GULONU-693980 format. One line per field, with one value per atom (N, C-alpha, C): x, y, z; atom name; residue number from 1. Coordinates in Angstrom, 2 decimals, always signed. Atoms other than C-alpha are relative to their C-alpha. Layout:
! GULONU-693980
xx	X ...
yy	Y ...
zz	Z ...
a	CA ...
k	NUM ...
***
This chain:
! GULONU-693980
xx	+0.75 +0.16 +0.80 -1.03 +1.74 -1.24 +1.09 +0.02 +0.62 -0.38 +0.75 -0.80 +0.06 +0.08 -0.10 -0.09 -1.19 +0.28 -0.11 -0.61 +1.63 -1.11 +2.07 +0.16 -0.12 +3.33 -0.39 +0.26 +2.12 +1.89 -1.66 +4.72 +0.36 -0.39 +6.84 +0.02 +0.11 +5.90 +0.37 -0.26 +7.37 +1.16 -1.06 +9.51 -0.57 +0.80 +8.67 +0.59 -0.36 +9.08 +1.22 -1.30 +12.60 +0.61 -0.70 +15.16 -0.31 +0.71 +14.31 -1.02 +1.89 +10.41 +0.08 +0.31 +8.73 -0.17 +0.49 +7.85 +1.54 -1.22 +11.78 +0.16 -0.65 +13.57 -0.83 +0.91 +10.90 -1.47 +1.83 +7.77 -0.37 +0.53 +7.54 -0.17 +0.45 +7.48 -1.30 +1.25 +4.90 -1.16 +1.17 +2.87 -0.84 +0.02 +3.04 -0.64 +0.91 +1.92 -1.29 +1.45 -0.80 -0.80 +0.56 -2.01 -0.81 +0.29 -1.83 -0.92 +0.79 -3.22 -1.30 +1.28 -6.09 -0.92 +0.64 -6.81 -0.42 +0.14 -6.78 -0.97 +1.40 -9.46 -0.84 +1.18 -11.37 -0.21 -0.13 -11.06 +0.13 +0.21 -11.58 +1.23 -1.07 -8.10 +0.11 -0.49 -8.27 -0.34 +0.19 -8.05 +0.50 -0.70 -6.26 +1.13 -0.79 -4.07 +1.66 -0.65 -0.90 +0.80 -0.99 +1.62 -0.42 +0.82 -1.16 +0.39 -0.07 -1.34 +1.09 -1.74 +2.63 +0.02 -0.43 +2.82 -0.81 +0.65 -0.04 +0.35 -0.61 +1.67 +1.34 -1.33 +4.96 -0.31 +0.63 +3.46 -0.58 +0.40 +1.68 +1.29 -0.94 +4.70 +1.03 -1.34 +7.22 -1.18 +0.59 +4.41 -0.63 +0.69 +2.52 +1.12 -1.23 +4.54 -0.11 -0.41 +5.95 -1.07 +1.15 +3.10 -1.62 +1.31 +0.32 -0.40 +0.32 +1.00 -0.68 +0.91 -0.37 -1.35 +1.44 -3.25 -0.70 +0.57 -4.00 -0.60 +0.28 -3.96 -1.02 +1.18 -6.28 -1.06 +1.18 -8.67 -0.45 +0.47 -8.59 -1.02 +0.43 -9.38 -1.43 +1.78 -12.48 -0.80 +1.30 -14.11 +0.16 +0.17 -13.14 -1.16 +1.26 -15.33 -1.13 +0.98 -17.93 -0.82 +0.51 -18.46 -0.40 +0.21 -18.32 -1.19 +1.42 -21.14 -1.09 +0.73 -22.87 -0.71 +0.35 -22.63 -0.19 +0.11 -22.82 +1.07 -1.06 -19.61 +1.14 -1.02 -16.50 +1.15 -0.67 -14.06 +1.30 -0.79 -11.37 -0.15 +0.70 -13.19 +0.04 +0.10 -13.62 +1.34 -1.15 -10.18 +0.67 -0.41 -9.31 -0.42 +1.06 -11.76 +0.39 -0.44 -10.60 +1.42 -1.40 -7.03 -0.20 -0.08 -8.03 -0.47 -0.08 -9.55 +1.01 -1.18 -6.60 +1.13 -0.85 -4.33 -0.48 +0.92 -6.87 +0.56 -0.05 -6.40 +1.63 -1.52 -2.53 +0.49 -0.21 -2.67 -0.44 +0.42 -4.49 +0.64 -0.64 -2.48 +1.35 -1.11 +0.74 -0.31 +0.06 -0.70 -0.24 +0.09 -1.88 +1.26 -1.50 +1.69 +0.81 -0.77 +3.19 -0.34 +0.67 +0.80 +0.55 -0.08 +1.41 +1.52 -1.44 +5.16 +0.23 -0.05 +4.85 -0.30 +0.47 +2.87 +0.66 -0.76 +4.92 +1.33 -1.28 +8.12 -0.44 +0.33 +6.25 -0.52 +0.17 +4.98 +1.65 -1.22 +8.75 +0.25 -0.65 +10.00 -0.69 +0.36 +7.51 +0.16 -0.18 +8.20 +1.47 -1.16 +11.96 +0.27 +0.26 +11.40 -0.12 +0.68 +9.09 +0.97 -0.86 +11.58 +1.40 -1.17 +14.49 -0.43 +0.37 +12.49 -0.04 +0.26 +11.95 +1.48 -1.61 +15.53 +0.85 -1.13 +17.32 -0.15 -0.27 +18.72 +0.59 -0.72 +19.71 +1.63 -1.53 +23.41 -0.19 +0.04 +23.92 +1.96 -1.69 +27.56 +0.28 -0.41 +29.29 +0.79 -0.97 +31.55 +1.28 -1.48 +34.37 +0.90 -1.04 +37.76 +0.93 -0.66 +40.12 +1.14 -1.06 +42.93 +0.56
yy	-1.12 -0.09 +1.62 -1.24 +3.18 +0.95 -1.06 +6.44 +1.25 -1.03 +9.34 +1.43 -1.19 +12.83 +1.31 -1.13 +15.78 +1.29 -0.64 +17.88 +0.67 -0.71 +20.74 +0.45 -0.84 +22.25 +1.73 -1.04 +25.68 +0.78 -1.10 +28.81 -0.21 -0.43 +29.02 -1.42 +1.13 +25.53 -1.22 +1.00 +22.35 -0.03 +0.14 +20.70 -1.09 +1.27 +18.37 -1.08 +1.43 +14.75 -0.57 +0.66 +13.15 -0.05 +0.12 +12.76 +0.43 -0.90 +15.52 +0.54 -0.44 +15.39 -1.58 +1.08 +12.82 -1.36 +1.52 +10.31 -0.28 +0.23 +10.25 -1.66 +1.76 +6.96 -0.88 +0.81 +5.45 +0.25 -0.08 +5.99 -1.41 +1.51 +2.31 -0.44 +0.42 +1.68 +0.72 -1.00 +4.62 -0.85 +0.81 +3.06 -1.08 +1.23 -0.45 +0.02 -0.61 +0.97 +0.70 -0.56 +2.84 -0.66 +1.21 +0.06 -1.18 +1.03 -2.30 +0.56 -0.50 +0.16 +0.00 -0.05 +0.82 -1.39 +1.16 -2.78 -0.57 -0.07 -3.46 +0.41 -0.75 -0.79 -0.13 -0.06 -1.59 +0.98 -0.99 +1.17 +0.12 -0.30 +2.22 +1.07 -1.29 +4.27 +0.51 -0.42 +4.68 +1.71 -1.54 +8.27 +0.78 -0.67 +9.43 +0.25 -0.49 +11.84 -0.28 +0.15 +10.55 +0.96 -1.22 +13.24 +1.35 -1.40 +15.94 -0.16 +0.22 +14.42 +0.53 +0.09 +13.97 +2.06 -1.43 +17.82 +1.05 -0.82 +19.06 -0.22 +0.29 +17.25 +0.78 -1.20 +19.13 +1.06 -0.99 +22.05 +0.72 -0.57 +22.17 -0.55 +0.01 +20.68 +1.07 -1.31 +23.82 +0.94 -1.04 +26.12 +0.45 -0.20 +25.57 -0.83 +0.21 +23.06 -1.89 +0.97 +19.39 -0.89 +0.68 +17.51 +0.13 -0.34 +19.24 -0.89 +0.55 +17.26 -1.25 +1.02 +13.96 +0.56 -0.82 +15.91 -0.10 -0.87 +17.62 -1.26 +1.03 +14.28 -0.44 +0.57 +12.83 +0.76 -0.61 +15.47 +0.37 +0.10 +15.64 -1.24 +1.31 +11.86 -0.06 +0.17 +12.22 +1.31 -0.96 +15.59 -0.38 +0.54 +13.49 -1.10 +1.00 +10.44 +0.63 -0.38 +12.40 +1.10 -0.42 +14.41 -0.78 +1.19 +11.41 -0.73 +0.47 +9.94 +0.82 -0.91 +12.84 +0.66 -0.67 +14.14 -0.88 +0.66 +11.42 -0.16 +0.13 +12.31 -1.24 +0.71 +9.99 +0.02 -0.76 +9.69 +0.81 -1.23 +11.14 +1.15 -1.40 +13.88 +0.85 -0.78 +14.36 +0.38 -0.04 +13.92 +1.70 -1.25 +16.65 +1.31 -0.97 +19.06 +0.64 -0.54 +18.99 +0.41 -0.63 +19.16 +1.39 -1.28 +22.06 +1.41 -0.99 +23.67 +0.37 -0.16 +23.20 +0.50 -1.33 +24.73 +1.49 -1.59 +27.81 +0.40 -0.55 +27.90 +0.46 +0.10 +27.47 +1.43 -1.13 +30.46 +1.04 -1.32 +32.66 +0.18 -0.03 +31.98 +0.66 -0.93 +32.73 +1.45 -1.27 +36.06 +1.03 -0.61 +37.02 +0.06 -0.11 +36.38 +1.03 -1.15 +38.52 +1.10 -1.38 +41.24 +0.46 -0.32 +40.81 +0.62 -0.65 +41.14 +1.40 -1.25 +43.89 +1.00 -1.25 +46.04 -0.08 +0.05 +44.95 +0.73 -0.37 +46.02 +1.79 -1.27 +49.23 +0.90 -0.49 +50.03 -0.16 -0.20 +49.46 +1.03 -1.08 +51.74 +1.71 -1.05 +54.35 +0.50 -0.34 +54.05 +0.44 -0.44 +54.39 +1.68 -1.58 +57.47 +1.08 -1.04 +59.13 -0.07 +0.26 +57.97 +0.86 -1.17 +59.78 +1.36 -1.53 +62.90 +0.46 -0.31 +63.18 +0.12 +0.15 +62.65 +1.06 -0.86 +64.19 +1.43 -1.52 +67.63 +0.84 -0.68 +70.25 +0.17 -0.27 +70.68 +1.38 -1.57 +74.12 +0.19 -0.61 +75.94 +0.31 -0.32 +76.24 +1.42 -1.42 +79.05 -0.25 +0.15 +79.97 -0.22 +0.46 +78.54 +0.98 -1.02 +81.10 -0.48 +0.24 +79.44 +0.17
zz	+0.16 -0.27 +0.26 +0.08 -1.05 +0.00 -0.26 -0.01 -0.85 +0.45 -2.15 +0.01 -0.39 -1.88 -0.80 +1.24 -4.14 +0.85 -0.60 -1.03 -0.03 +0.19 -1.39 +1.41 -1.74 +1.92 -0.31 -0.30 +2.73 -0.36 +0.06 +1.93 +1.43 -1.35 +4.51 +0.81 -0.86 +6.13 -0.62 +0.36 +5.57 -1.52 +1.34 +2.61 -0.69 +1.15 -0.28 +0.81 -0.22 +0.50 -0.39 +0.55 +0.40 +1.89 -1.22 +3.05 +1.15 -1.19 +5.22 +0.81 -0.34 +5.49 +0.94 -1.02 +7.88 -0.96 +0.93 +4.48 -0.66 +1.13 +3.61 +0.03 -0.02 +3.86 +0.82 -0.62 +6.35 -0.71 +0.54 +4.27 -0.03 +0.18 +3.83 +1.11 -1.17 +7.13 +0.60 -0.44 +7.90 -0.64 +0.43 +5.27 +0.11 -0.48 +6.44 +1.66 -1.28 +9.99 +0.03 +0.36 +8.79 -0.37 +0.36 +6.88 +1.20 -1.37 +10.14 +1.11 -1.22 +12.74 -0.93 +0.51 +9.90 +0.09 -0.22 +9.64 +1.24 -1.33 +13.29 +0.53 -0.69 +13.91 -0.85 +0.46 +11.06 -1.07 +0.75 +9.08 -1.54 +1.78 +5.08 -0.05 +0.29 +4.53 -1.25 +1.39 +0.96 -0.38 +0.38 -0.24 +1.15 -1.27 +3.27 -0.12 +0.41 +2.71 +1.06 -0.98 +5.08 +0.00 +0.09 +3.68 +0.74 -0.42 +4.61 +1.69 -1.56 +8.22 +0.63 -0.53 +8.51 +0.22 +0.05 +7.18 +1.41 -0.97 +9.66 +1.65 -0.85 +12.45 +0.34 +0.34 +11.65 +0.43 +0.08 +11.38 +1.82 -1.69 +15.08 +1.09 -1.18 +16.62 -0.16 -0.29 +15.59 +0.04 -0.50 +15.67 +1.19 -0.85 +18.60 +1.23 -0.55 +20.83 -0.18 +0.44 +19.97 +0.69 -0.91 +22.65 -0.83 +0.65 +20.61 -1.23 +1.27 +17.53 +0.01 -0.36 +18.47 +0.13 -0.67 +20.64 -1.39 +1.37 +16.87 -0.43 +1.00 +15.12 +0.52 -0.21 +17.41 +0.19 +0.07 +17.57 -1.44 +1.53 +13.64 -0.38 -0.11 +13.88 +0.63 -0.87 +16.46 -1.06 +1.36 +13.92 -1.19 +1.64 +10.81 +0.69 -0.35 +12.44 +0.18 -0.49 +13.90 -1.45 +1.43 +10.51 -1.12 +0.88 +8.61 -0.06 -0.58 +10.77 -0.18 -0.04 +10.99 -1.64 +1.37 +7.52 -0.97 +0.81 +5.39 -0.85 +0.81 +3.95 +0.34 -0.65 +3.56 +0.53 -0.83 +5.69 -0.46 +0.65 +3.66 -0.48 +0.29 +2.76 +1.29 -1.57 +6.59 +0.66 -0.44 +7.31 -0.54 +0.77 +4.67 +0.32 -0.70 +6.28 +1.18 -1.11 +9.47 +0.04 +0.09 +8.58 -0.38 +0.38 +6.56 +0.86 -1.33 +9.76 +0.80 -0.91 +11.78 -0.54 +0.53 +9.15 -0.21 -0.26 +9.38 +1.24 -1.31 +13.20 -0.06 +0.07 +12.64 -0.82 +0.57 +10.22 +0.16 -0.74 +12.17 +1.26 -0.87 +15.16 +0.18 +0.59 +13.20 -0.24 +0.86 +11.79 +1.57 -1.72 +15.76 +0.55 -0.77 +16.94 -0.96 +0.56 +14.02 +0.55 +0.10 +14.69 +1.10 -1.52 +18.24 -0.21 +0.09 +17.89 -0.84 +1.23 +15.32 +0.99 -0.84 +17.80 +1.35 -1.22 +20.81 -0.38 +0.33 +18.88 -0.01 +0.04 +17.92 +0.90 -1.64 +21.61 +0.57 -0.52 +22.73 -0.56 +1.09 +19.87 +0.87 -0.66 +21.34 +1.59 -1.05 +24.58 +0.32 -0.36 +24.47 -0.63 +0.71 +21.96 +1.00 -1.02 +24.86 +0.93 -1.27 +27.64 -0.26 +0.58 +25.45 +0.21 +0.15 +25.00 +1.46 -1.06 +28.68 +0.86 -0.55 +30.00 -0.94 +0.60 +27.08 +0.51 -0.46 +28.00 -1.25 +1.28 +24.99 +0.37 -0.51 +24.63 -0.24 -0.30 +25.55 +0.05 +0.19 +24.84 +1.72 -1.31 +28.57 -0.26 -0.33 +29.49 -1.06 +1.05 +27.06 +0.75 -0.85 +28.45 -0.14 -0.16 +29.81 -0.68 +0.55 +28.18 -0.97
a	N CA C N CA C N CA C N CA C N CA C N CA C N CA C N CA C N CA C N CA C N CA C N CA C N CA C N CA C N CA C N CA C N CA C N CA C N CA C N CA C N CA C N CA C N CA C N CA C N CA C N CA C N CA C N CA C N CA C N CA C N CA C N CA C N CA C N CA C N CA C N CA C N CA C N CA C N CA C N CA C N CA C N CA C N CA C N CA C N CA C N CA C N CA C N CA C N CA C N CA C N CA C N CA C N CA C N CA C N CA C N CA C N CA C N CA C N CA C N CA C N CA C N CA C N CA C N CA C N CA C N CA C N CA C N CA C N CA C N CA C N CA C N CA C N CA C N CA C N CA C N CA C N CA C N CA C N CA C N CA C N CA C N CA C N CA C N CA C N CA C N CA C N CA C N CA C N CA C N CA C N CA C N CA C N CA C N CA C N CA C N CA C N CA C N CA C N CA C N CA C N CA C N CA C N CA C N CA C N CA C N CA C N CA C N CA C N CA C N CA C N CA C N CA C N CA C N CA C N CA C N CA C N CA C N CA C N CA C N CA C N CA C N CA C N CA C N CA C N CA C N CA C N CA C N CA C N CA C N CA C N CA C N CA C N CA C N CA C N CA C N CA C N CA C N CA C N CA C N CA C N CA C N CA C N CA C N CA C N CA C N CA C N CA C
k	1 1 1 2 2 2 3 3 3 4 4 4 5 5 5 6 6 6 7 7 7 8 8 8 9 9 9 10 10 10 11 11 11 12 12 12 13 13 13 14 14 14 15 15 15 16 16 16 17 17 17 18 18 18 19 19 19 20 20 20 21 21 21 22 22 22 23 23 23 24 24 24 25 25 25 26 26 26 27 27 27 28 28 28 29 29 29 30 30 30 31 31 31 32 32 32 33 33 33 34 34 34 35 35 35 36 36 36 37 37 37 38 38 38 39 39 39 40 40 40 41 41 41 42 42 42 43 43 43 44 44 44 45 45 45 46 46 46 47 47 47 48 48 48 49 49 49 50 50 50 51 51 51 52 52 52 53 53 53 54 54 54 55 55 55 56 56 56 57 57 57 58 58 58 59 59 59 60 60 60 61 61 61 62 62 62 63 63 63 64 64 64 65 65 65 66 66 66 67 67 67 68 68 68 69 69 69 70 70 70 71 71 71 72 72 72 73 73 73 74 74 74 75 75 75 76 76 76 77 77 77 78 78 78 79 79 79 80 80 80 81 81 81 82 82 82 83 83 83 84 84 84 85 85 85 86 86 86 87 87 87 88 88 88 89 89 89 90 90 90 91 91 91 92 92 92 93 93 93 94 94 94 95 95 95 96 96 96 97 97 97 98 98 98 99 99 99 100 100 100 101 101 101 102 102 102 103 103 103 104 104 104 105 105 105 106 106 106 107 107 107 108 108 108 109 109 109 110 110 110 111 111 111 112 112 112 113 113 113 114 114 114 115 115 115 116 116 116 117 117 117 118 118 118 119 119 119 120 120 120 121 121 121 122 122 122 123 123 123 124 124 124 125 125 125 126 126 126 127 127 127 128 128 128 129 129 129 130 130 130 131 131 131 132 132 132 133 133 133 134 134 134 135 135 135 136 136 136 137 137 137 138 138 138 139 139 139 140 140 140 141 141 141 142 142 142 143 143 143 144 144 144 145 145 145 146 146 146 147 147 147
***
């Protein structure tokens, strides 16, 4: 069973599959494990984009915290199972939708952090300017030297 992906990393996030990516040299091991766990749990895995899930967990691990990655994958699975059962959609589509929702959350979180960093830098720069204006004294010529 070979899992392929049409998923491409988001700009600034991740790297293409290869030696440095989660699906690098160990891809066969991951494919076999994924298939074995799916069979053990009685799951239909056709169409599930393993590379997209690995990209998601990598982005969460680097953007939030490492322990958040498996927890996020668990929550994506719960949401996908719920949505597939309630909405009548197939599991792969439900996983894609849940993954997209979490990627959107990551993007909003990164944008807020970036905006917060910019605001903090602007506030700090403004405070330094204000503090400098309060303590700075104009340079005035002193008395002429008698030498």
